[in-house]
N, CA, C and O of each residue as an XYZ file, in Angstrom:
516
protein
N      10.386      8.948     -6.586
C      10.606      7.961     -7.729
C      10.758      6.501     -7.091
O      10.337      5.515     -7.695
N      11.326      6.417     -5.947
C      11.536      5.078     -5.262
C      10.154      4.452     -5.001
O       9.960      3.246     -5.151
N       9.174      5.338     -4.595
C       7.871      4.750     -4.231
C       7.169      4.394     -5.578
O       6.319      3.504     -5.582
N       7.481      5.028     -6.662
C       6.941      4.640     -7.819
C       7.375      3.330     -8.340
O       6.591      2.559     -8.894
N       8.571      3.092     -8.168
C       9.188      1.644     -8.453
C       8.615      0.629     -7.577
O       8.257     -0.447     -8.055
N       8.492      0.904     -6.234
C       7.915     -0.030     -5.331
C       6.403     -0.242     -5.734
O       5.952     -1.380     -5.600
N       5.675      0.646     -6.161
C       4.181      0.521     -6.567
C       4.209     -0.328     -7.781
O       3.382     -1.232     -7.901
N       5.097     -0.100     -8.682
C       5.030     -1.060     -9.879
C       5.367     -2.408     -9.527
O       4.652     -3.343     -9.890
N       6.522     -2.592     -8.770
C       6.738     -3.945     -8.195
C       5.656     -4.618     -7.680
O       5.324     -5.730     -8.089
N       4.963     -3.891     -6.626
C       3.982     -4.524     -5.958
C       2.742     -4.866     -6.742
O       2.033     -5.823     -6.429
N       2.487     -4.078     -7.760
C       1.261     -4.353     -8.585
C       1.648     -5.356     -9.570
O       0.703     -5.806    -10.218
N       2.864     -5.839     -9.857
C       3.198     -6.838    -10.766
C       3.460     -8.154    -10.115
O       3.150     -9.198    -10.689
N       4.063     -8.144     -8.849
C       4.467     -9.249     -8.161
C       3.349     -9.937     -7.274
O       3.191    -11.154     -7.183
N       2.624     -8.999     -6.657
C       1.481     -9.346     -5.683
C       0.560    -10.381     -6.337
O       0.531    -11.501     -5.827
N      -0.190    -10.126     -7.407
C      -1.000    -11.196     -8.080
C      -0.418    -12.451     -8.145
O      -1.049    -13.455     -7.815
N       0.909    -12.494     -8.603
C       1.624    -13.658     -8.923
C       1.678    -14.479     -7.588
O       1.299    -15.649     -7.528
N       2.161    -13.802     -6.558
C       2.526    -14.351     -5.280
C       1.271    -14.825     -4.592
O       1.300    -15.789     -3.827
N       0.107    -14.114     -4.874
C      -1.194    -14.563     -4.232
C      -1.687    -15.829     -4.892
O      -2.282    -16.707     -4.266
N      -1.404    -15.887     -6.236
C      -2.037    -17.078     -6.942
C      -1.094    -18.373     -6.875
O      -1.585    -19.502     -6.896
N       0.179    -18.166     -6.799
C       0.995    -19.280     -6.996
C       2.018    -19.687     -5.706
O       2.653    -20.741     -5.689
N       2.061    -18.798     -4.766
C       2.878    -19.056     -3.587
C       2.197    -19.361     -2.398
O       1.390    -18.585     -1.886
N       2.524    -20.592     -1.883
C       1.815    -21.092     -0.710
C       2.325    -20.286      0.644
O       1.522    -19.869      1.478
N       3.687    -20.125      0.754
C       4.278    -19.516      1.847
C       5.289    -18.601      1.474
O       5.967    -18.840      0.475
N       5.492    -17.507      2.201
C       6.567    -16.665      1.884
C       7.832    -17.173      2.618
O       7.774    -17.527      3.795
N       8.957    -17.200      1.910
C      10.118    -17.557      2.518
C      10.830    -16.339      3.366
O      10.237    -15.266      3.483
N      11.880    -16.509      3.839
C      12.594    -15.319      4.654
C      12.880    -14.120      3.661
O      12.629    -12.966      4.007
N      13.372    -14.399      2.505
C      13.636    -13.257      1.594
C      12.258    -12.443      1.268
O      12.263    -11.213      1.295
N      11.257    -13.071      1.006
C      10.002    -12.540      0.627
C       9.529    -11.823      1.899
O       9.030    -10.705      1.775
N       9.648    -12.377      3.104
C       9.139    -11.794      4.318
C       9.932    -10.508      4.557
O       9.304     -9.529      4.960
N      11.190    -10.416      4.358
C      12.051     -9.260      4.562
C      11.643     -8.232      3.613
O      11.398     -7.092      4.006
N      11.552     -8.580      2.332
C      11.071     -7.732      1.215
C       9.677     -6.948      1.491
O       9.528     -5.737      1.323
N       8.695     -7.843      1.942
C       7.418     -7.303      2.374
C       7.493     -6.367      3.441
O       6.804     -5.348      3.395
N       8.334     -6.624      4.500
C       8.419     -5.762      5.526
C       9.146     -4.436      5.223
O       8.847     -3.411      5.834
N      10.039     -4.461      4.339
C      10.666     -3.308      3.762
C       9.759     -2.438      2.986
O       9.697     -1.230      3.217
N       9.019     -3.045      2.026
C       8.027     -2.327      1.306
C       6.983     -1.732      2.323
O       6.681     -0.546      2.191
N       6.438     -2.444      3.284
C       5.544     -1.808      4.221
C       6.253     -0.621      4.856
O       5.676      0.465      4.915
N       7.426     -0.780      5.312
C       8.131      0.413      5.940
C       8.184      1.632      4.935
O       8.004      2.783      5.332
N       8.408      1.359      3.771
C       8.434      2.450      2.823
C       7.074      3.233      2.610
O       6.968      4.445      2.425
N       6.034      2.279      2.673
C       4.765      2.856      2.519
C       4.351      3.689      3.828
O       3.694      4.727      3.745
N       4.791      3.146      5.037
C       4.574      3.788      6.158
C       5.268      5.219      6.230
O       4.694      6.180      6.741
N       6.424      5.284      5.733
C       7.085      6.600      5.596
C       6.311      7.417      4.671
O       6.171      8.619      4.901
N       5.803      6.874      3.657
C       4.987      7.697      2.639
C       3.722      8.200      3.349
O       3.327      9.339      3.103
N       3.059      7.410      4.224
C       1.904      7.853      5.059
C       2.306      8.985      5.985
O       1.581      9.974      6.090
N       3.328      8.878      6.592
C       3.835      9.975      7.524
C       4.095     11.326      6.711
O       3.696     12.421      7.107
N       4.761     11.138      5.612
C       5.038     12.253      4.866
C       3.670     12.996      4.241
O       3.546     14.201      4.025
N       2.779     12.049      4.035
C       1.524     12.662      3.459
C       0.761     13.390      4.458
O      -0.164     14.113      4.088
N       1.065     13.267      5.737
C       0.467     14.225      6.765
C       0.991     15.540      6.761
O       0.301     16.456      7.208
N       2.184     15.758      6.289
C       2.847     17.046      6.372
C       3.298     17.580      5.039
O       3.967     18.610      4.957
N       2.926     16.873      3.996
C       3.485     17.463      2.562
C       2.300     18.359      1.990
O       1.132     17.972      1.975
N       2.693     19.504      1.556
C       1.719     20.394      0.885
C       1.327     19.869     -0.468
O       2.089     19.102     -1.056
N       0.158     20.248     -1.005
C      -0.270     19.691     -2.144
C      -1.004     20.870     -2.942
O      -1.275     21.935     -2.387
N      -1.294     20.617     -4.229
C      -2.038     21.690     -5.001
C      -3.441     20.956     -5.095
O      -3.598     19.738     -5.180
N      -4.469     21.962     -5.062
C      -5.839     21.593     -5.344
C      -6.083     21.535     -6.871
O      -5.192     21.856     -7.656
N      -7.271     21.131     -7.268
C      -7.532     21.141     -8.723
C      -7.576     22.490     -9.365
O      -7.495     22.616    -10.587
N      -7.702     23.471     -8.569
C      -7.624     24.856     -9.008
C      -6.149     25.467     -8.935
O      -5.931     26.669     -9.086
N      -5.198     24.550     -8.699
C      -3.791     24.911     -8.563
C      -3.404     25.761     -7.487
O      -2.404     26.473     -7.583
N      -4.211     25.737     -6.343
C      -3.914     26.399     -5.195
C      -3.152     25.549     -4.222
O      -3.518     24.433     -3.852
N      -2.039     26.183     -3.831
C      -0.988     25.390     -2.944
C      -1.603     25.379     -1.436
O      -1.860     26.435     -0.859
N      -1.797     24.223     -0.900
C      -2.307     24.041      0.465
C      -1.053     23.782      1.274
O      -0.299     22.853      0.987
N      -0.832     24.615      2.297
C       0.253     24.378      3.107
C      -0.001     24.402      4.665
O       0.899     24.360      5.504
N      -1.308     24.474      4.926
C      -1.795     24.344      6.317
C      -1.774     22.911      6.769
O      -2.514     22.121      6.183
N      -0.998     22.485      7.762
C      -0.845     21.194      8.150
C      -2.197     20.493      8.625
O      -2.458     19.307      8.421
N      -2.992     21.375      9.269
C      -4.349     20.639      9.769
C      -5.169     20.360      8.410
O      -5.669     19.239      8.312
N      -5.330     21.147      7.498
C      -5.999     20.902      6.276
C      -5.334     19.754      5.661
O      -6.056     18.846      5.249
N      -4.024     19.655      5.532
C      -3.348     18.565      4.793
C      -3.673     17.186      5.488
O      -3.967     16.187      4.832
N      -3.601     17.207      6.845
C      -3.867     15.959      7.651
C      -5.321     15.681      7.366
O      -5.590     14.547      6.969
N      -6.240     16.504      7.504
C      -7.710     16.250      7.394
C      -7.959     15.639      6.053
O      -8.596     14.589      5.972
N      -7.477     16.261      4.973
C      -7.674     15.902      3.659
C      -7.126     14.424      3.335
O      -7.781     13.624      2.665
N      -5.918     14.155      3.851
C      -5.323     12.871      3.758
C      -6.176     11.766      4.588
O      -6.412     10.659      4.106
N      -6.596     12.141      5.811
C      -7.443     11.214      6.609
C      -8.718     10.786      5.807
O      -9.161      9.637      5.838
N      -9.293     11.855      5.055
C     -10.475     11.647      4.446
C     -10.324     10.858      3.028
O     -11.219     10.182      2.521
N      -9.170     11.045      2.545
C      -8.947     10.395      1.059
C      -8.182      9.164      1.167
O      -8.813      8.133      0.933
N      -6.878      9.049      1.491
C      -6.125      7.779      1.250
C      -5.700      7.097      2.522
O      -5.200      5.973      2.509
N      -5.908      7.798      3.632
C      -5.384      7.200      4.880
C      -5.856      5.800      5.122
O      -4.999      4.939      5.316
N      -7.078      5.490      5.131
C      -7.756      4.260      5.311
C      -7.262      3.156      4.543
O      -6.970      2.058      5.019
N      -7.170      3.526      3.193
C      -6.661      2.510      2.264
C      -5.159      2.243      2.412
O      -4.739      1.105      2.207
N      -4.297      3.274      2.771
C      -2.873      3.100      2.995
C      -2.788      2.309      4.239
O      -1.961      1.398      4.269
N      -3.537      2.535      5.276
C      -3.407      1.720      6.562
C      -3.725      0.418      6.387
O      -3.017     -0.422      6.942
N      -4.766      0.034      5.642
C      -5.116     -1.327      5.395
C      -4.164     -2.095      4.486
O      -4.074     -3.320      4.573
N      -3.473     -1.403      3.640
C      -2.365     -1.960      2.836
C      -1.117     -2.374      3.673
O      -0.431     -3.314      3.274
N      -0.821     -1.764      4.727
C       0.457     -2.043      5.431
C       0.077     -2.828      6.668
O       0.982     -3.397      7.278
N      -1.228     -2.920      7.121
C      -1.592     -3.656      8.391
C      -1.128     -5.062      8.264
O      -1.324     -5.655      7.204
N      -0.531     -5.641      9.256
C      -0.068     -7.049      9.096
C      -1.126     -8.116      9.425
O      -1.124     -8.805     10.445
N      -2.089     -8.167      8.369
C      -3.190     -9.155      8.649
C      -2.539    -10.631      8.726
O      -2.977    -11.470      9.513
N      -1.518    -10.871      7.897
C      -0.885    -12.211      7.931
C      -0.498    -12.582      9.386
O      -0.695    -13.725      9.799
N       0.051    -11.621     10.162
C       0.575    -11.997     11.420
C      -0.596    -12.335     12.380
O      -0.470    -13.205     13.241
N      -1.795    -11.587     12.200
C      -3.063    -11.951     13.009
C      -3.538    -13.284     12.618
O      -3.902    -14.104     13.461
N      -3.541    -13.504     11.423
C      -4.057    -14.867     10.959
C      -3.139    -16.054     11.296
O      -3.574    -17.183     11.524
N      -1.786    -15.704     11.310
C      -0.880    -16.766     11.734
C      -0.829    -17.121     13.244
O      -0.126    -18.059     13.619
N      -1.505    -16.441     14.050
C      -1.544    -16.708     15.457
C      -2.594    -17.777     15.879
O      -2.695    -18.198     17.031
N      -3.349    -18.166     14.851
C      -4.547    -19.079     15.082
C      -3.986    -20.581     15.044
O      -2.784    -20.849     15.072
N      -4.915    -21.426     14.982
C      -4.583    -22.991     15.069
C      -3.910    -23.359     13.727
O      -4.425    -22.999     12.669
N      -2.821    -24.036     13.758
C      -2.134    -24.527     12.475
C      -2.620    -25.881     12.085
O      -2.059    -26.423     11.133
N      -3.596    -26.500     12.701
C      -3.996    -27.872     12.221
C      -4.736    -27.955     10.883
O      -4.804    -28.999     10.236
N      -5.346    -26.668     10.463
C      -6.015    -26.743      9.224
C      -5.116    -25.855      8.302
O      -5.361    -24.652      8.204
N      -4.161    -26.387      7.680
C      -3.173    -25.547      6.981
C      -3.647    -25.177      5.627
O      -3.124    -24.228      5.042
N      -4.657    -25.904      5.064
C      -5.146    -25.530      3.818
C      -6.062    -24.262      3.971
O      -5.870    -23.261      3.281
N      -6.977    -24.337      4.820
C      -7.805    -23.158      5.171
C      -6.953    -21.996      5.620
O      -7.309    -20.874      5.262
N      -5.872    -22.129      6.361
C      -5.131    -21.002      6.823
C      -4.439    -20.383      5.598
O      -4.381    -19.158      5.496
N      -3.907    -21.206      4.655
C      -3.258    -20.648      3.447
C      -4.222    -19.890      2.552
O      -3.863    -18.864      1.975
N      -5.371    -20.362      2.440
C      -6.318    -19.693      1.715
C      -6.687    -18.308      2.298
O      -6.819    -17.358      1.526
N      -6.846    -18.170      3.526
C      -7.130    -17.018      4.168
C      -6.018    -15.975      3.993
O      -6.258    -14.786      3.785
N      -4.747    -16.513      4.094
C      -3.663    -15.593      3.948
C      -3.617    -15.058      2.561
O      -3.339    -13.877      2.354
N      -3.879    -15.885      1.623
C      -3.997    -15.390      0.242
C      -5.074    -14.278      0.067
O      -4.859    -13.238     -0.555
N      -6.258    -14.592      0.673
C      -7.371    -13.553      0.526
C      -6.863    -12.175      1.293
O      -7.174    -11.074      0.839
N      -6.148    -12.299      2.356
C      -5.669    -11.131      3.044
C      -4.653    -10.389      2.087
O      -4.669     -9.161      2.002
N      -3.829    -11.115      1.420
C      -2.855    -10.433      0.627
C      -3.597     -9.670     -0.510
O      -2.963     -8.815     -1.127
N      -4.850     -9.910     -0.817
C      -5.428     -9.139     -1.954
C      -5.578     -7.629     -1.486
O      -5.776     -6.806     -2.379
N      -5.509     -7.219     -0.277
C      -5.655     -5.930      0.071
C      -4.499     -5.173     -0.502
O      -4.660     -3.975     -0.732
N      -3.323     -5.758     -0.763
C      -2.290     -5.027     -1.260
C      -2.426     -4.633     -2.799
O      -1.644     -3.853     -3.342
N      -3.382     -5.183     -3.380
C      -3.535     -4.821     -4.935
C      -4.171     -3.384     -4.899
O      -4.301     -2.834     -5.993
N      -4.555     -2.753     -3.848
C      -5.156     -1.425     -3.985
C      -4.148     -0.625     -4.493
O      -4.530      0.453     -4.949
N      -2.765     -0.902     -4.545
C      -1.813     -0.123     -4.993
C      -1.975      0.329     -6.540
O      -1.440      1.340     -6.996
N      -2.744     -0.513     -7.244
C      -3.195     -0.111     -8.594
C      -3.845      1.216     -8.563
O      -3.681      1.934     -9.549
N      -4.557      1.646     -7.578
C      -5.238      2.874     -7.469
C      -4.272      4.091     -7.381
O      -4.556      5.220     -7.781
N      -2.974      3.682     -6.749
C      -2.040      4.764     -6.619
C      -1.331      4.918     -8.003
O      -0.907      6.012     -8.373
N      -1.221      3.808     -8.736
C      -0.770      4.107    -10.097
C      -1.634      4.971    -10.953
O      -1.177      5.827    -11.710
N      -2.816      4.730    -10.811
C      -3.812      5.593    -11.553
C      -3.618      6.970    -11.051
O      -3.598      7.847    -11.915
N      -3.472      7.323     -9.822
C      -3.278      8.654     -9.247
C      -1.873      9.111     -9.810
O      -1.789     10.249    -10.271
N      -0.874      8.366     -9.798
C       0.431      8.715    -10.419
C       0.231      9.077    -11.851
O       0.736     10.136    -12.223
N      -0.422      8.360    -12.697
C      -0.637      8.618    -14.060
C      -1.436     10.035    -14.190
O      -1.162     10.816    -15.101
N      -2.365     10.292    -13.292
C      -2.921     11.511    -13.369
C      -1.970     12.704    -13.021
O      -2.099     13.714    -13.713
N      -1.169     12.704    -12.174
C      -0.297     13.668    -11.699
C       0.675     13.788    -12.891
O       1.016     14.931    -13.192
N       1.149     12.789    -13.585
C       2.118     12.932    -14.737
C       1.465     13.708    -15.835
O       2.105     14.500    -16.528
N      -0.017     13.443    -16.015
C      -0.558     14.118    -17.082
C      -0.749     15.658    -16.685
O      -0.749     16.558    -17.525
N      -0.893     15.833    -15.478
C      -1.046     17.454    -15.034
C       0.386     18.036    -15.292
O       0.479     19.202    -15.675
N       1.467     17.297    -15.104
C       2.795     17.923    -15.381
C       3.113     18.216    -16.768
O       3.909     19.111    -17.052
N       2.483     17.444    -17.719
C       2.674     17.712    -19.206
C       1.849     18.921    -19.541
O       2.211     19.563    -20.528
N       0.774     19.339    -18.858
C      -0.130     20.485    -19.260
C       0.576     21.700    -19.127
O       0.026     22.767    -19.403
């Protein structure tokens, strides 16, 4: 449930922050780090959490779970929490306009969370069946 709230928050706030925010203040930086930590925990749990296939077969073998996660969501999840802003921030600060534009482009990667909401809606539909 916590992750669902974070997903909705991320999907609503990230486009606004990309469009209208030049720099993140300390509060937003701490909030972003906290959200990234929650998604990191979700990634770790995804490697060990059993799941149901489309045929409603429970998969509990950790190797299969890890392999399936690596093929499906791992790369997207990893890109969403990778600190691209920190890599960009280590460059030359003389061209602030170009740097701010790059940071905005890098933040677009966080919008992938919309895909997770689609996955969540699908899971909720399966629960009603």
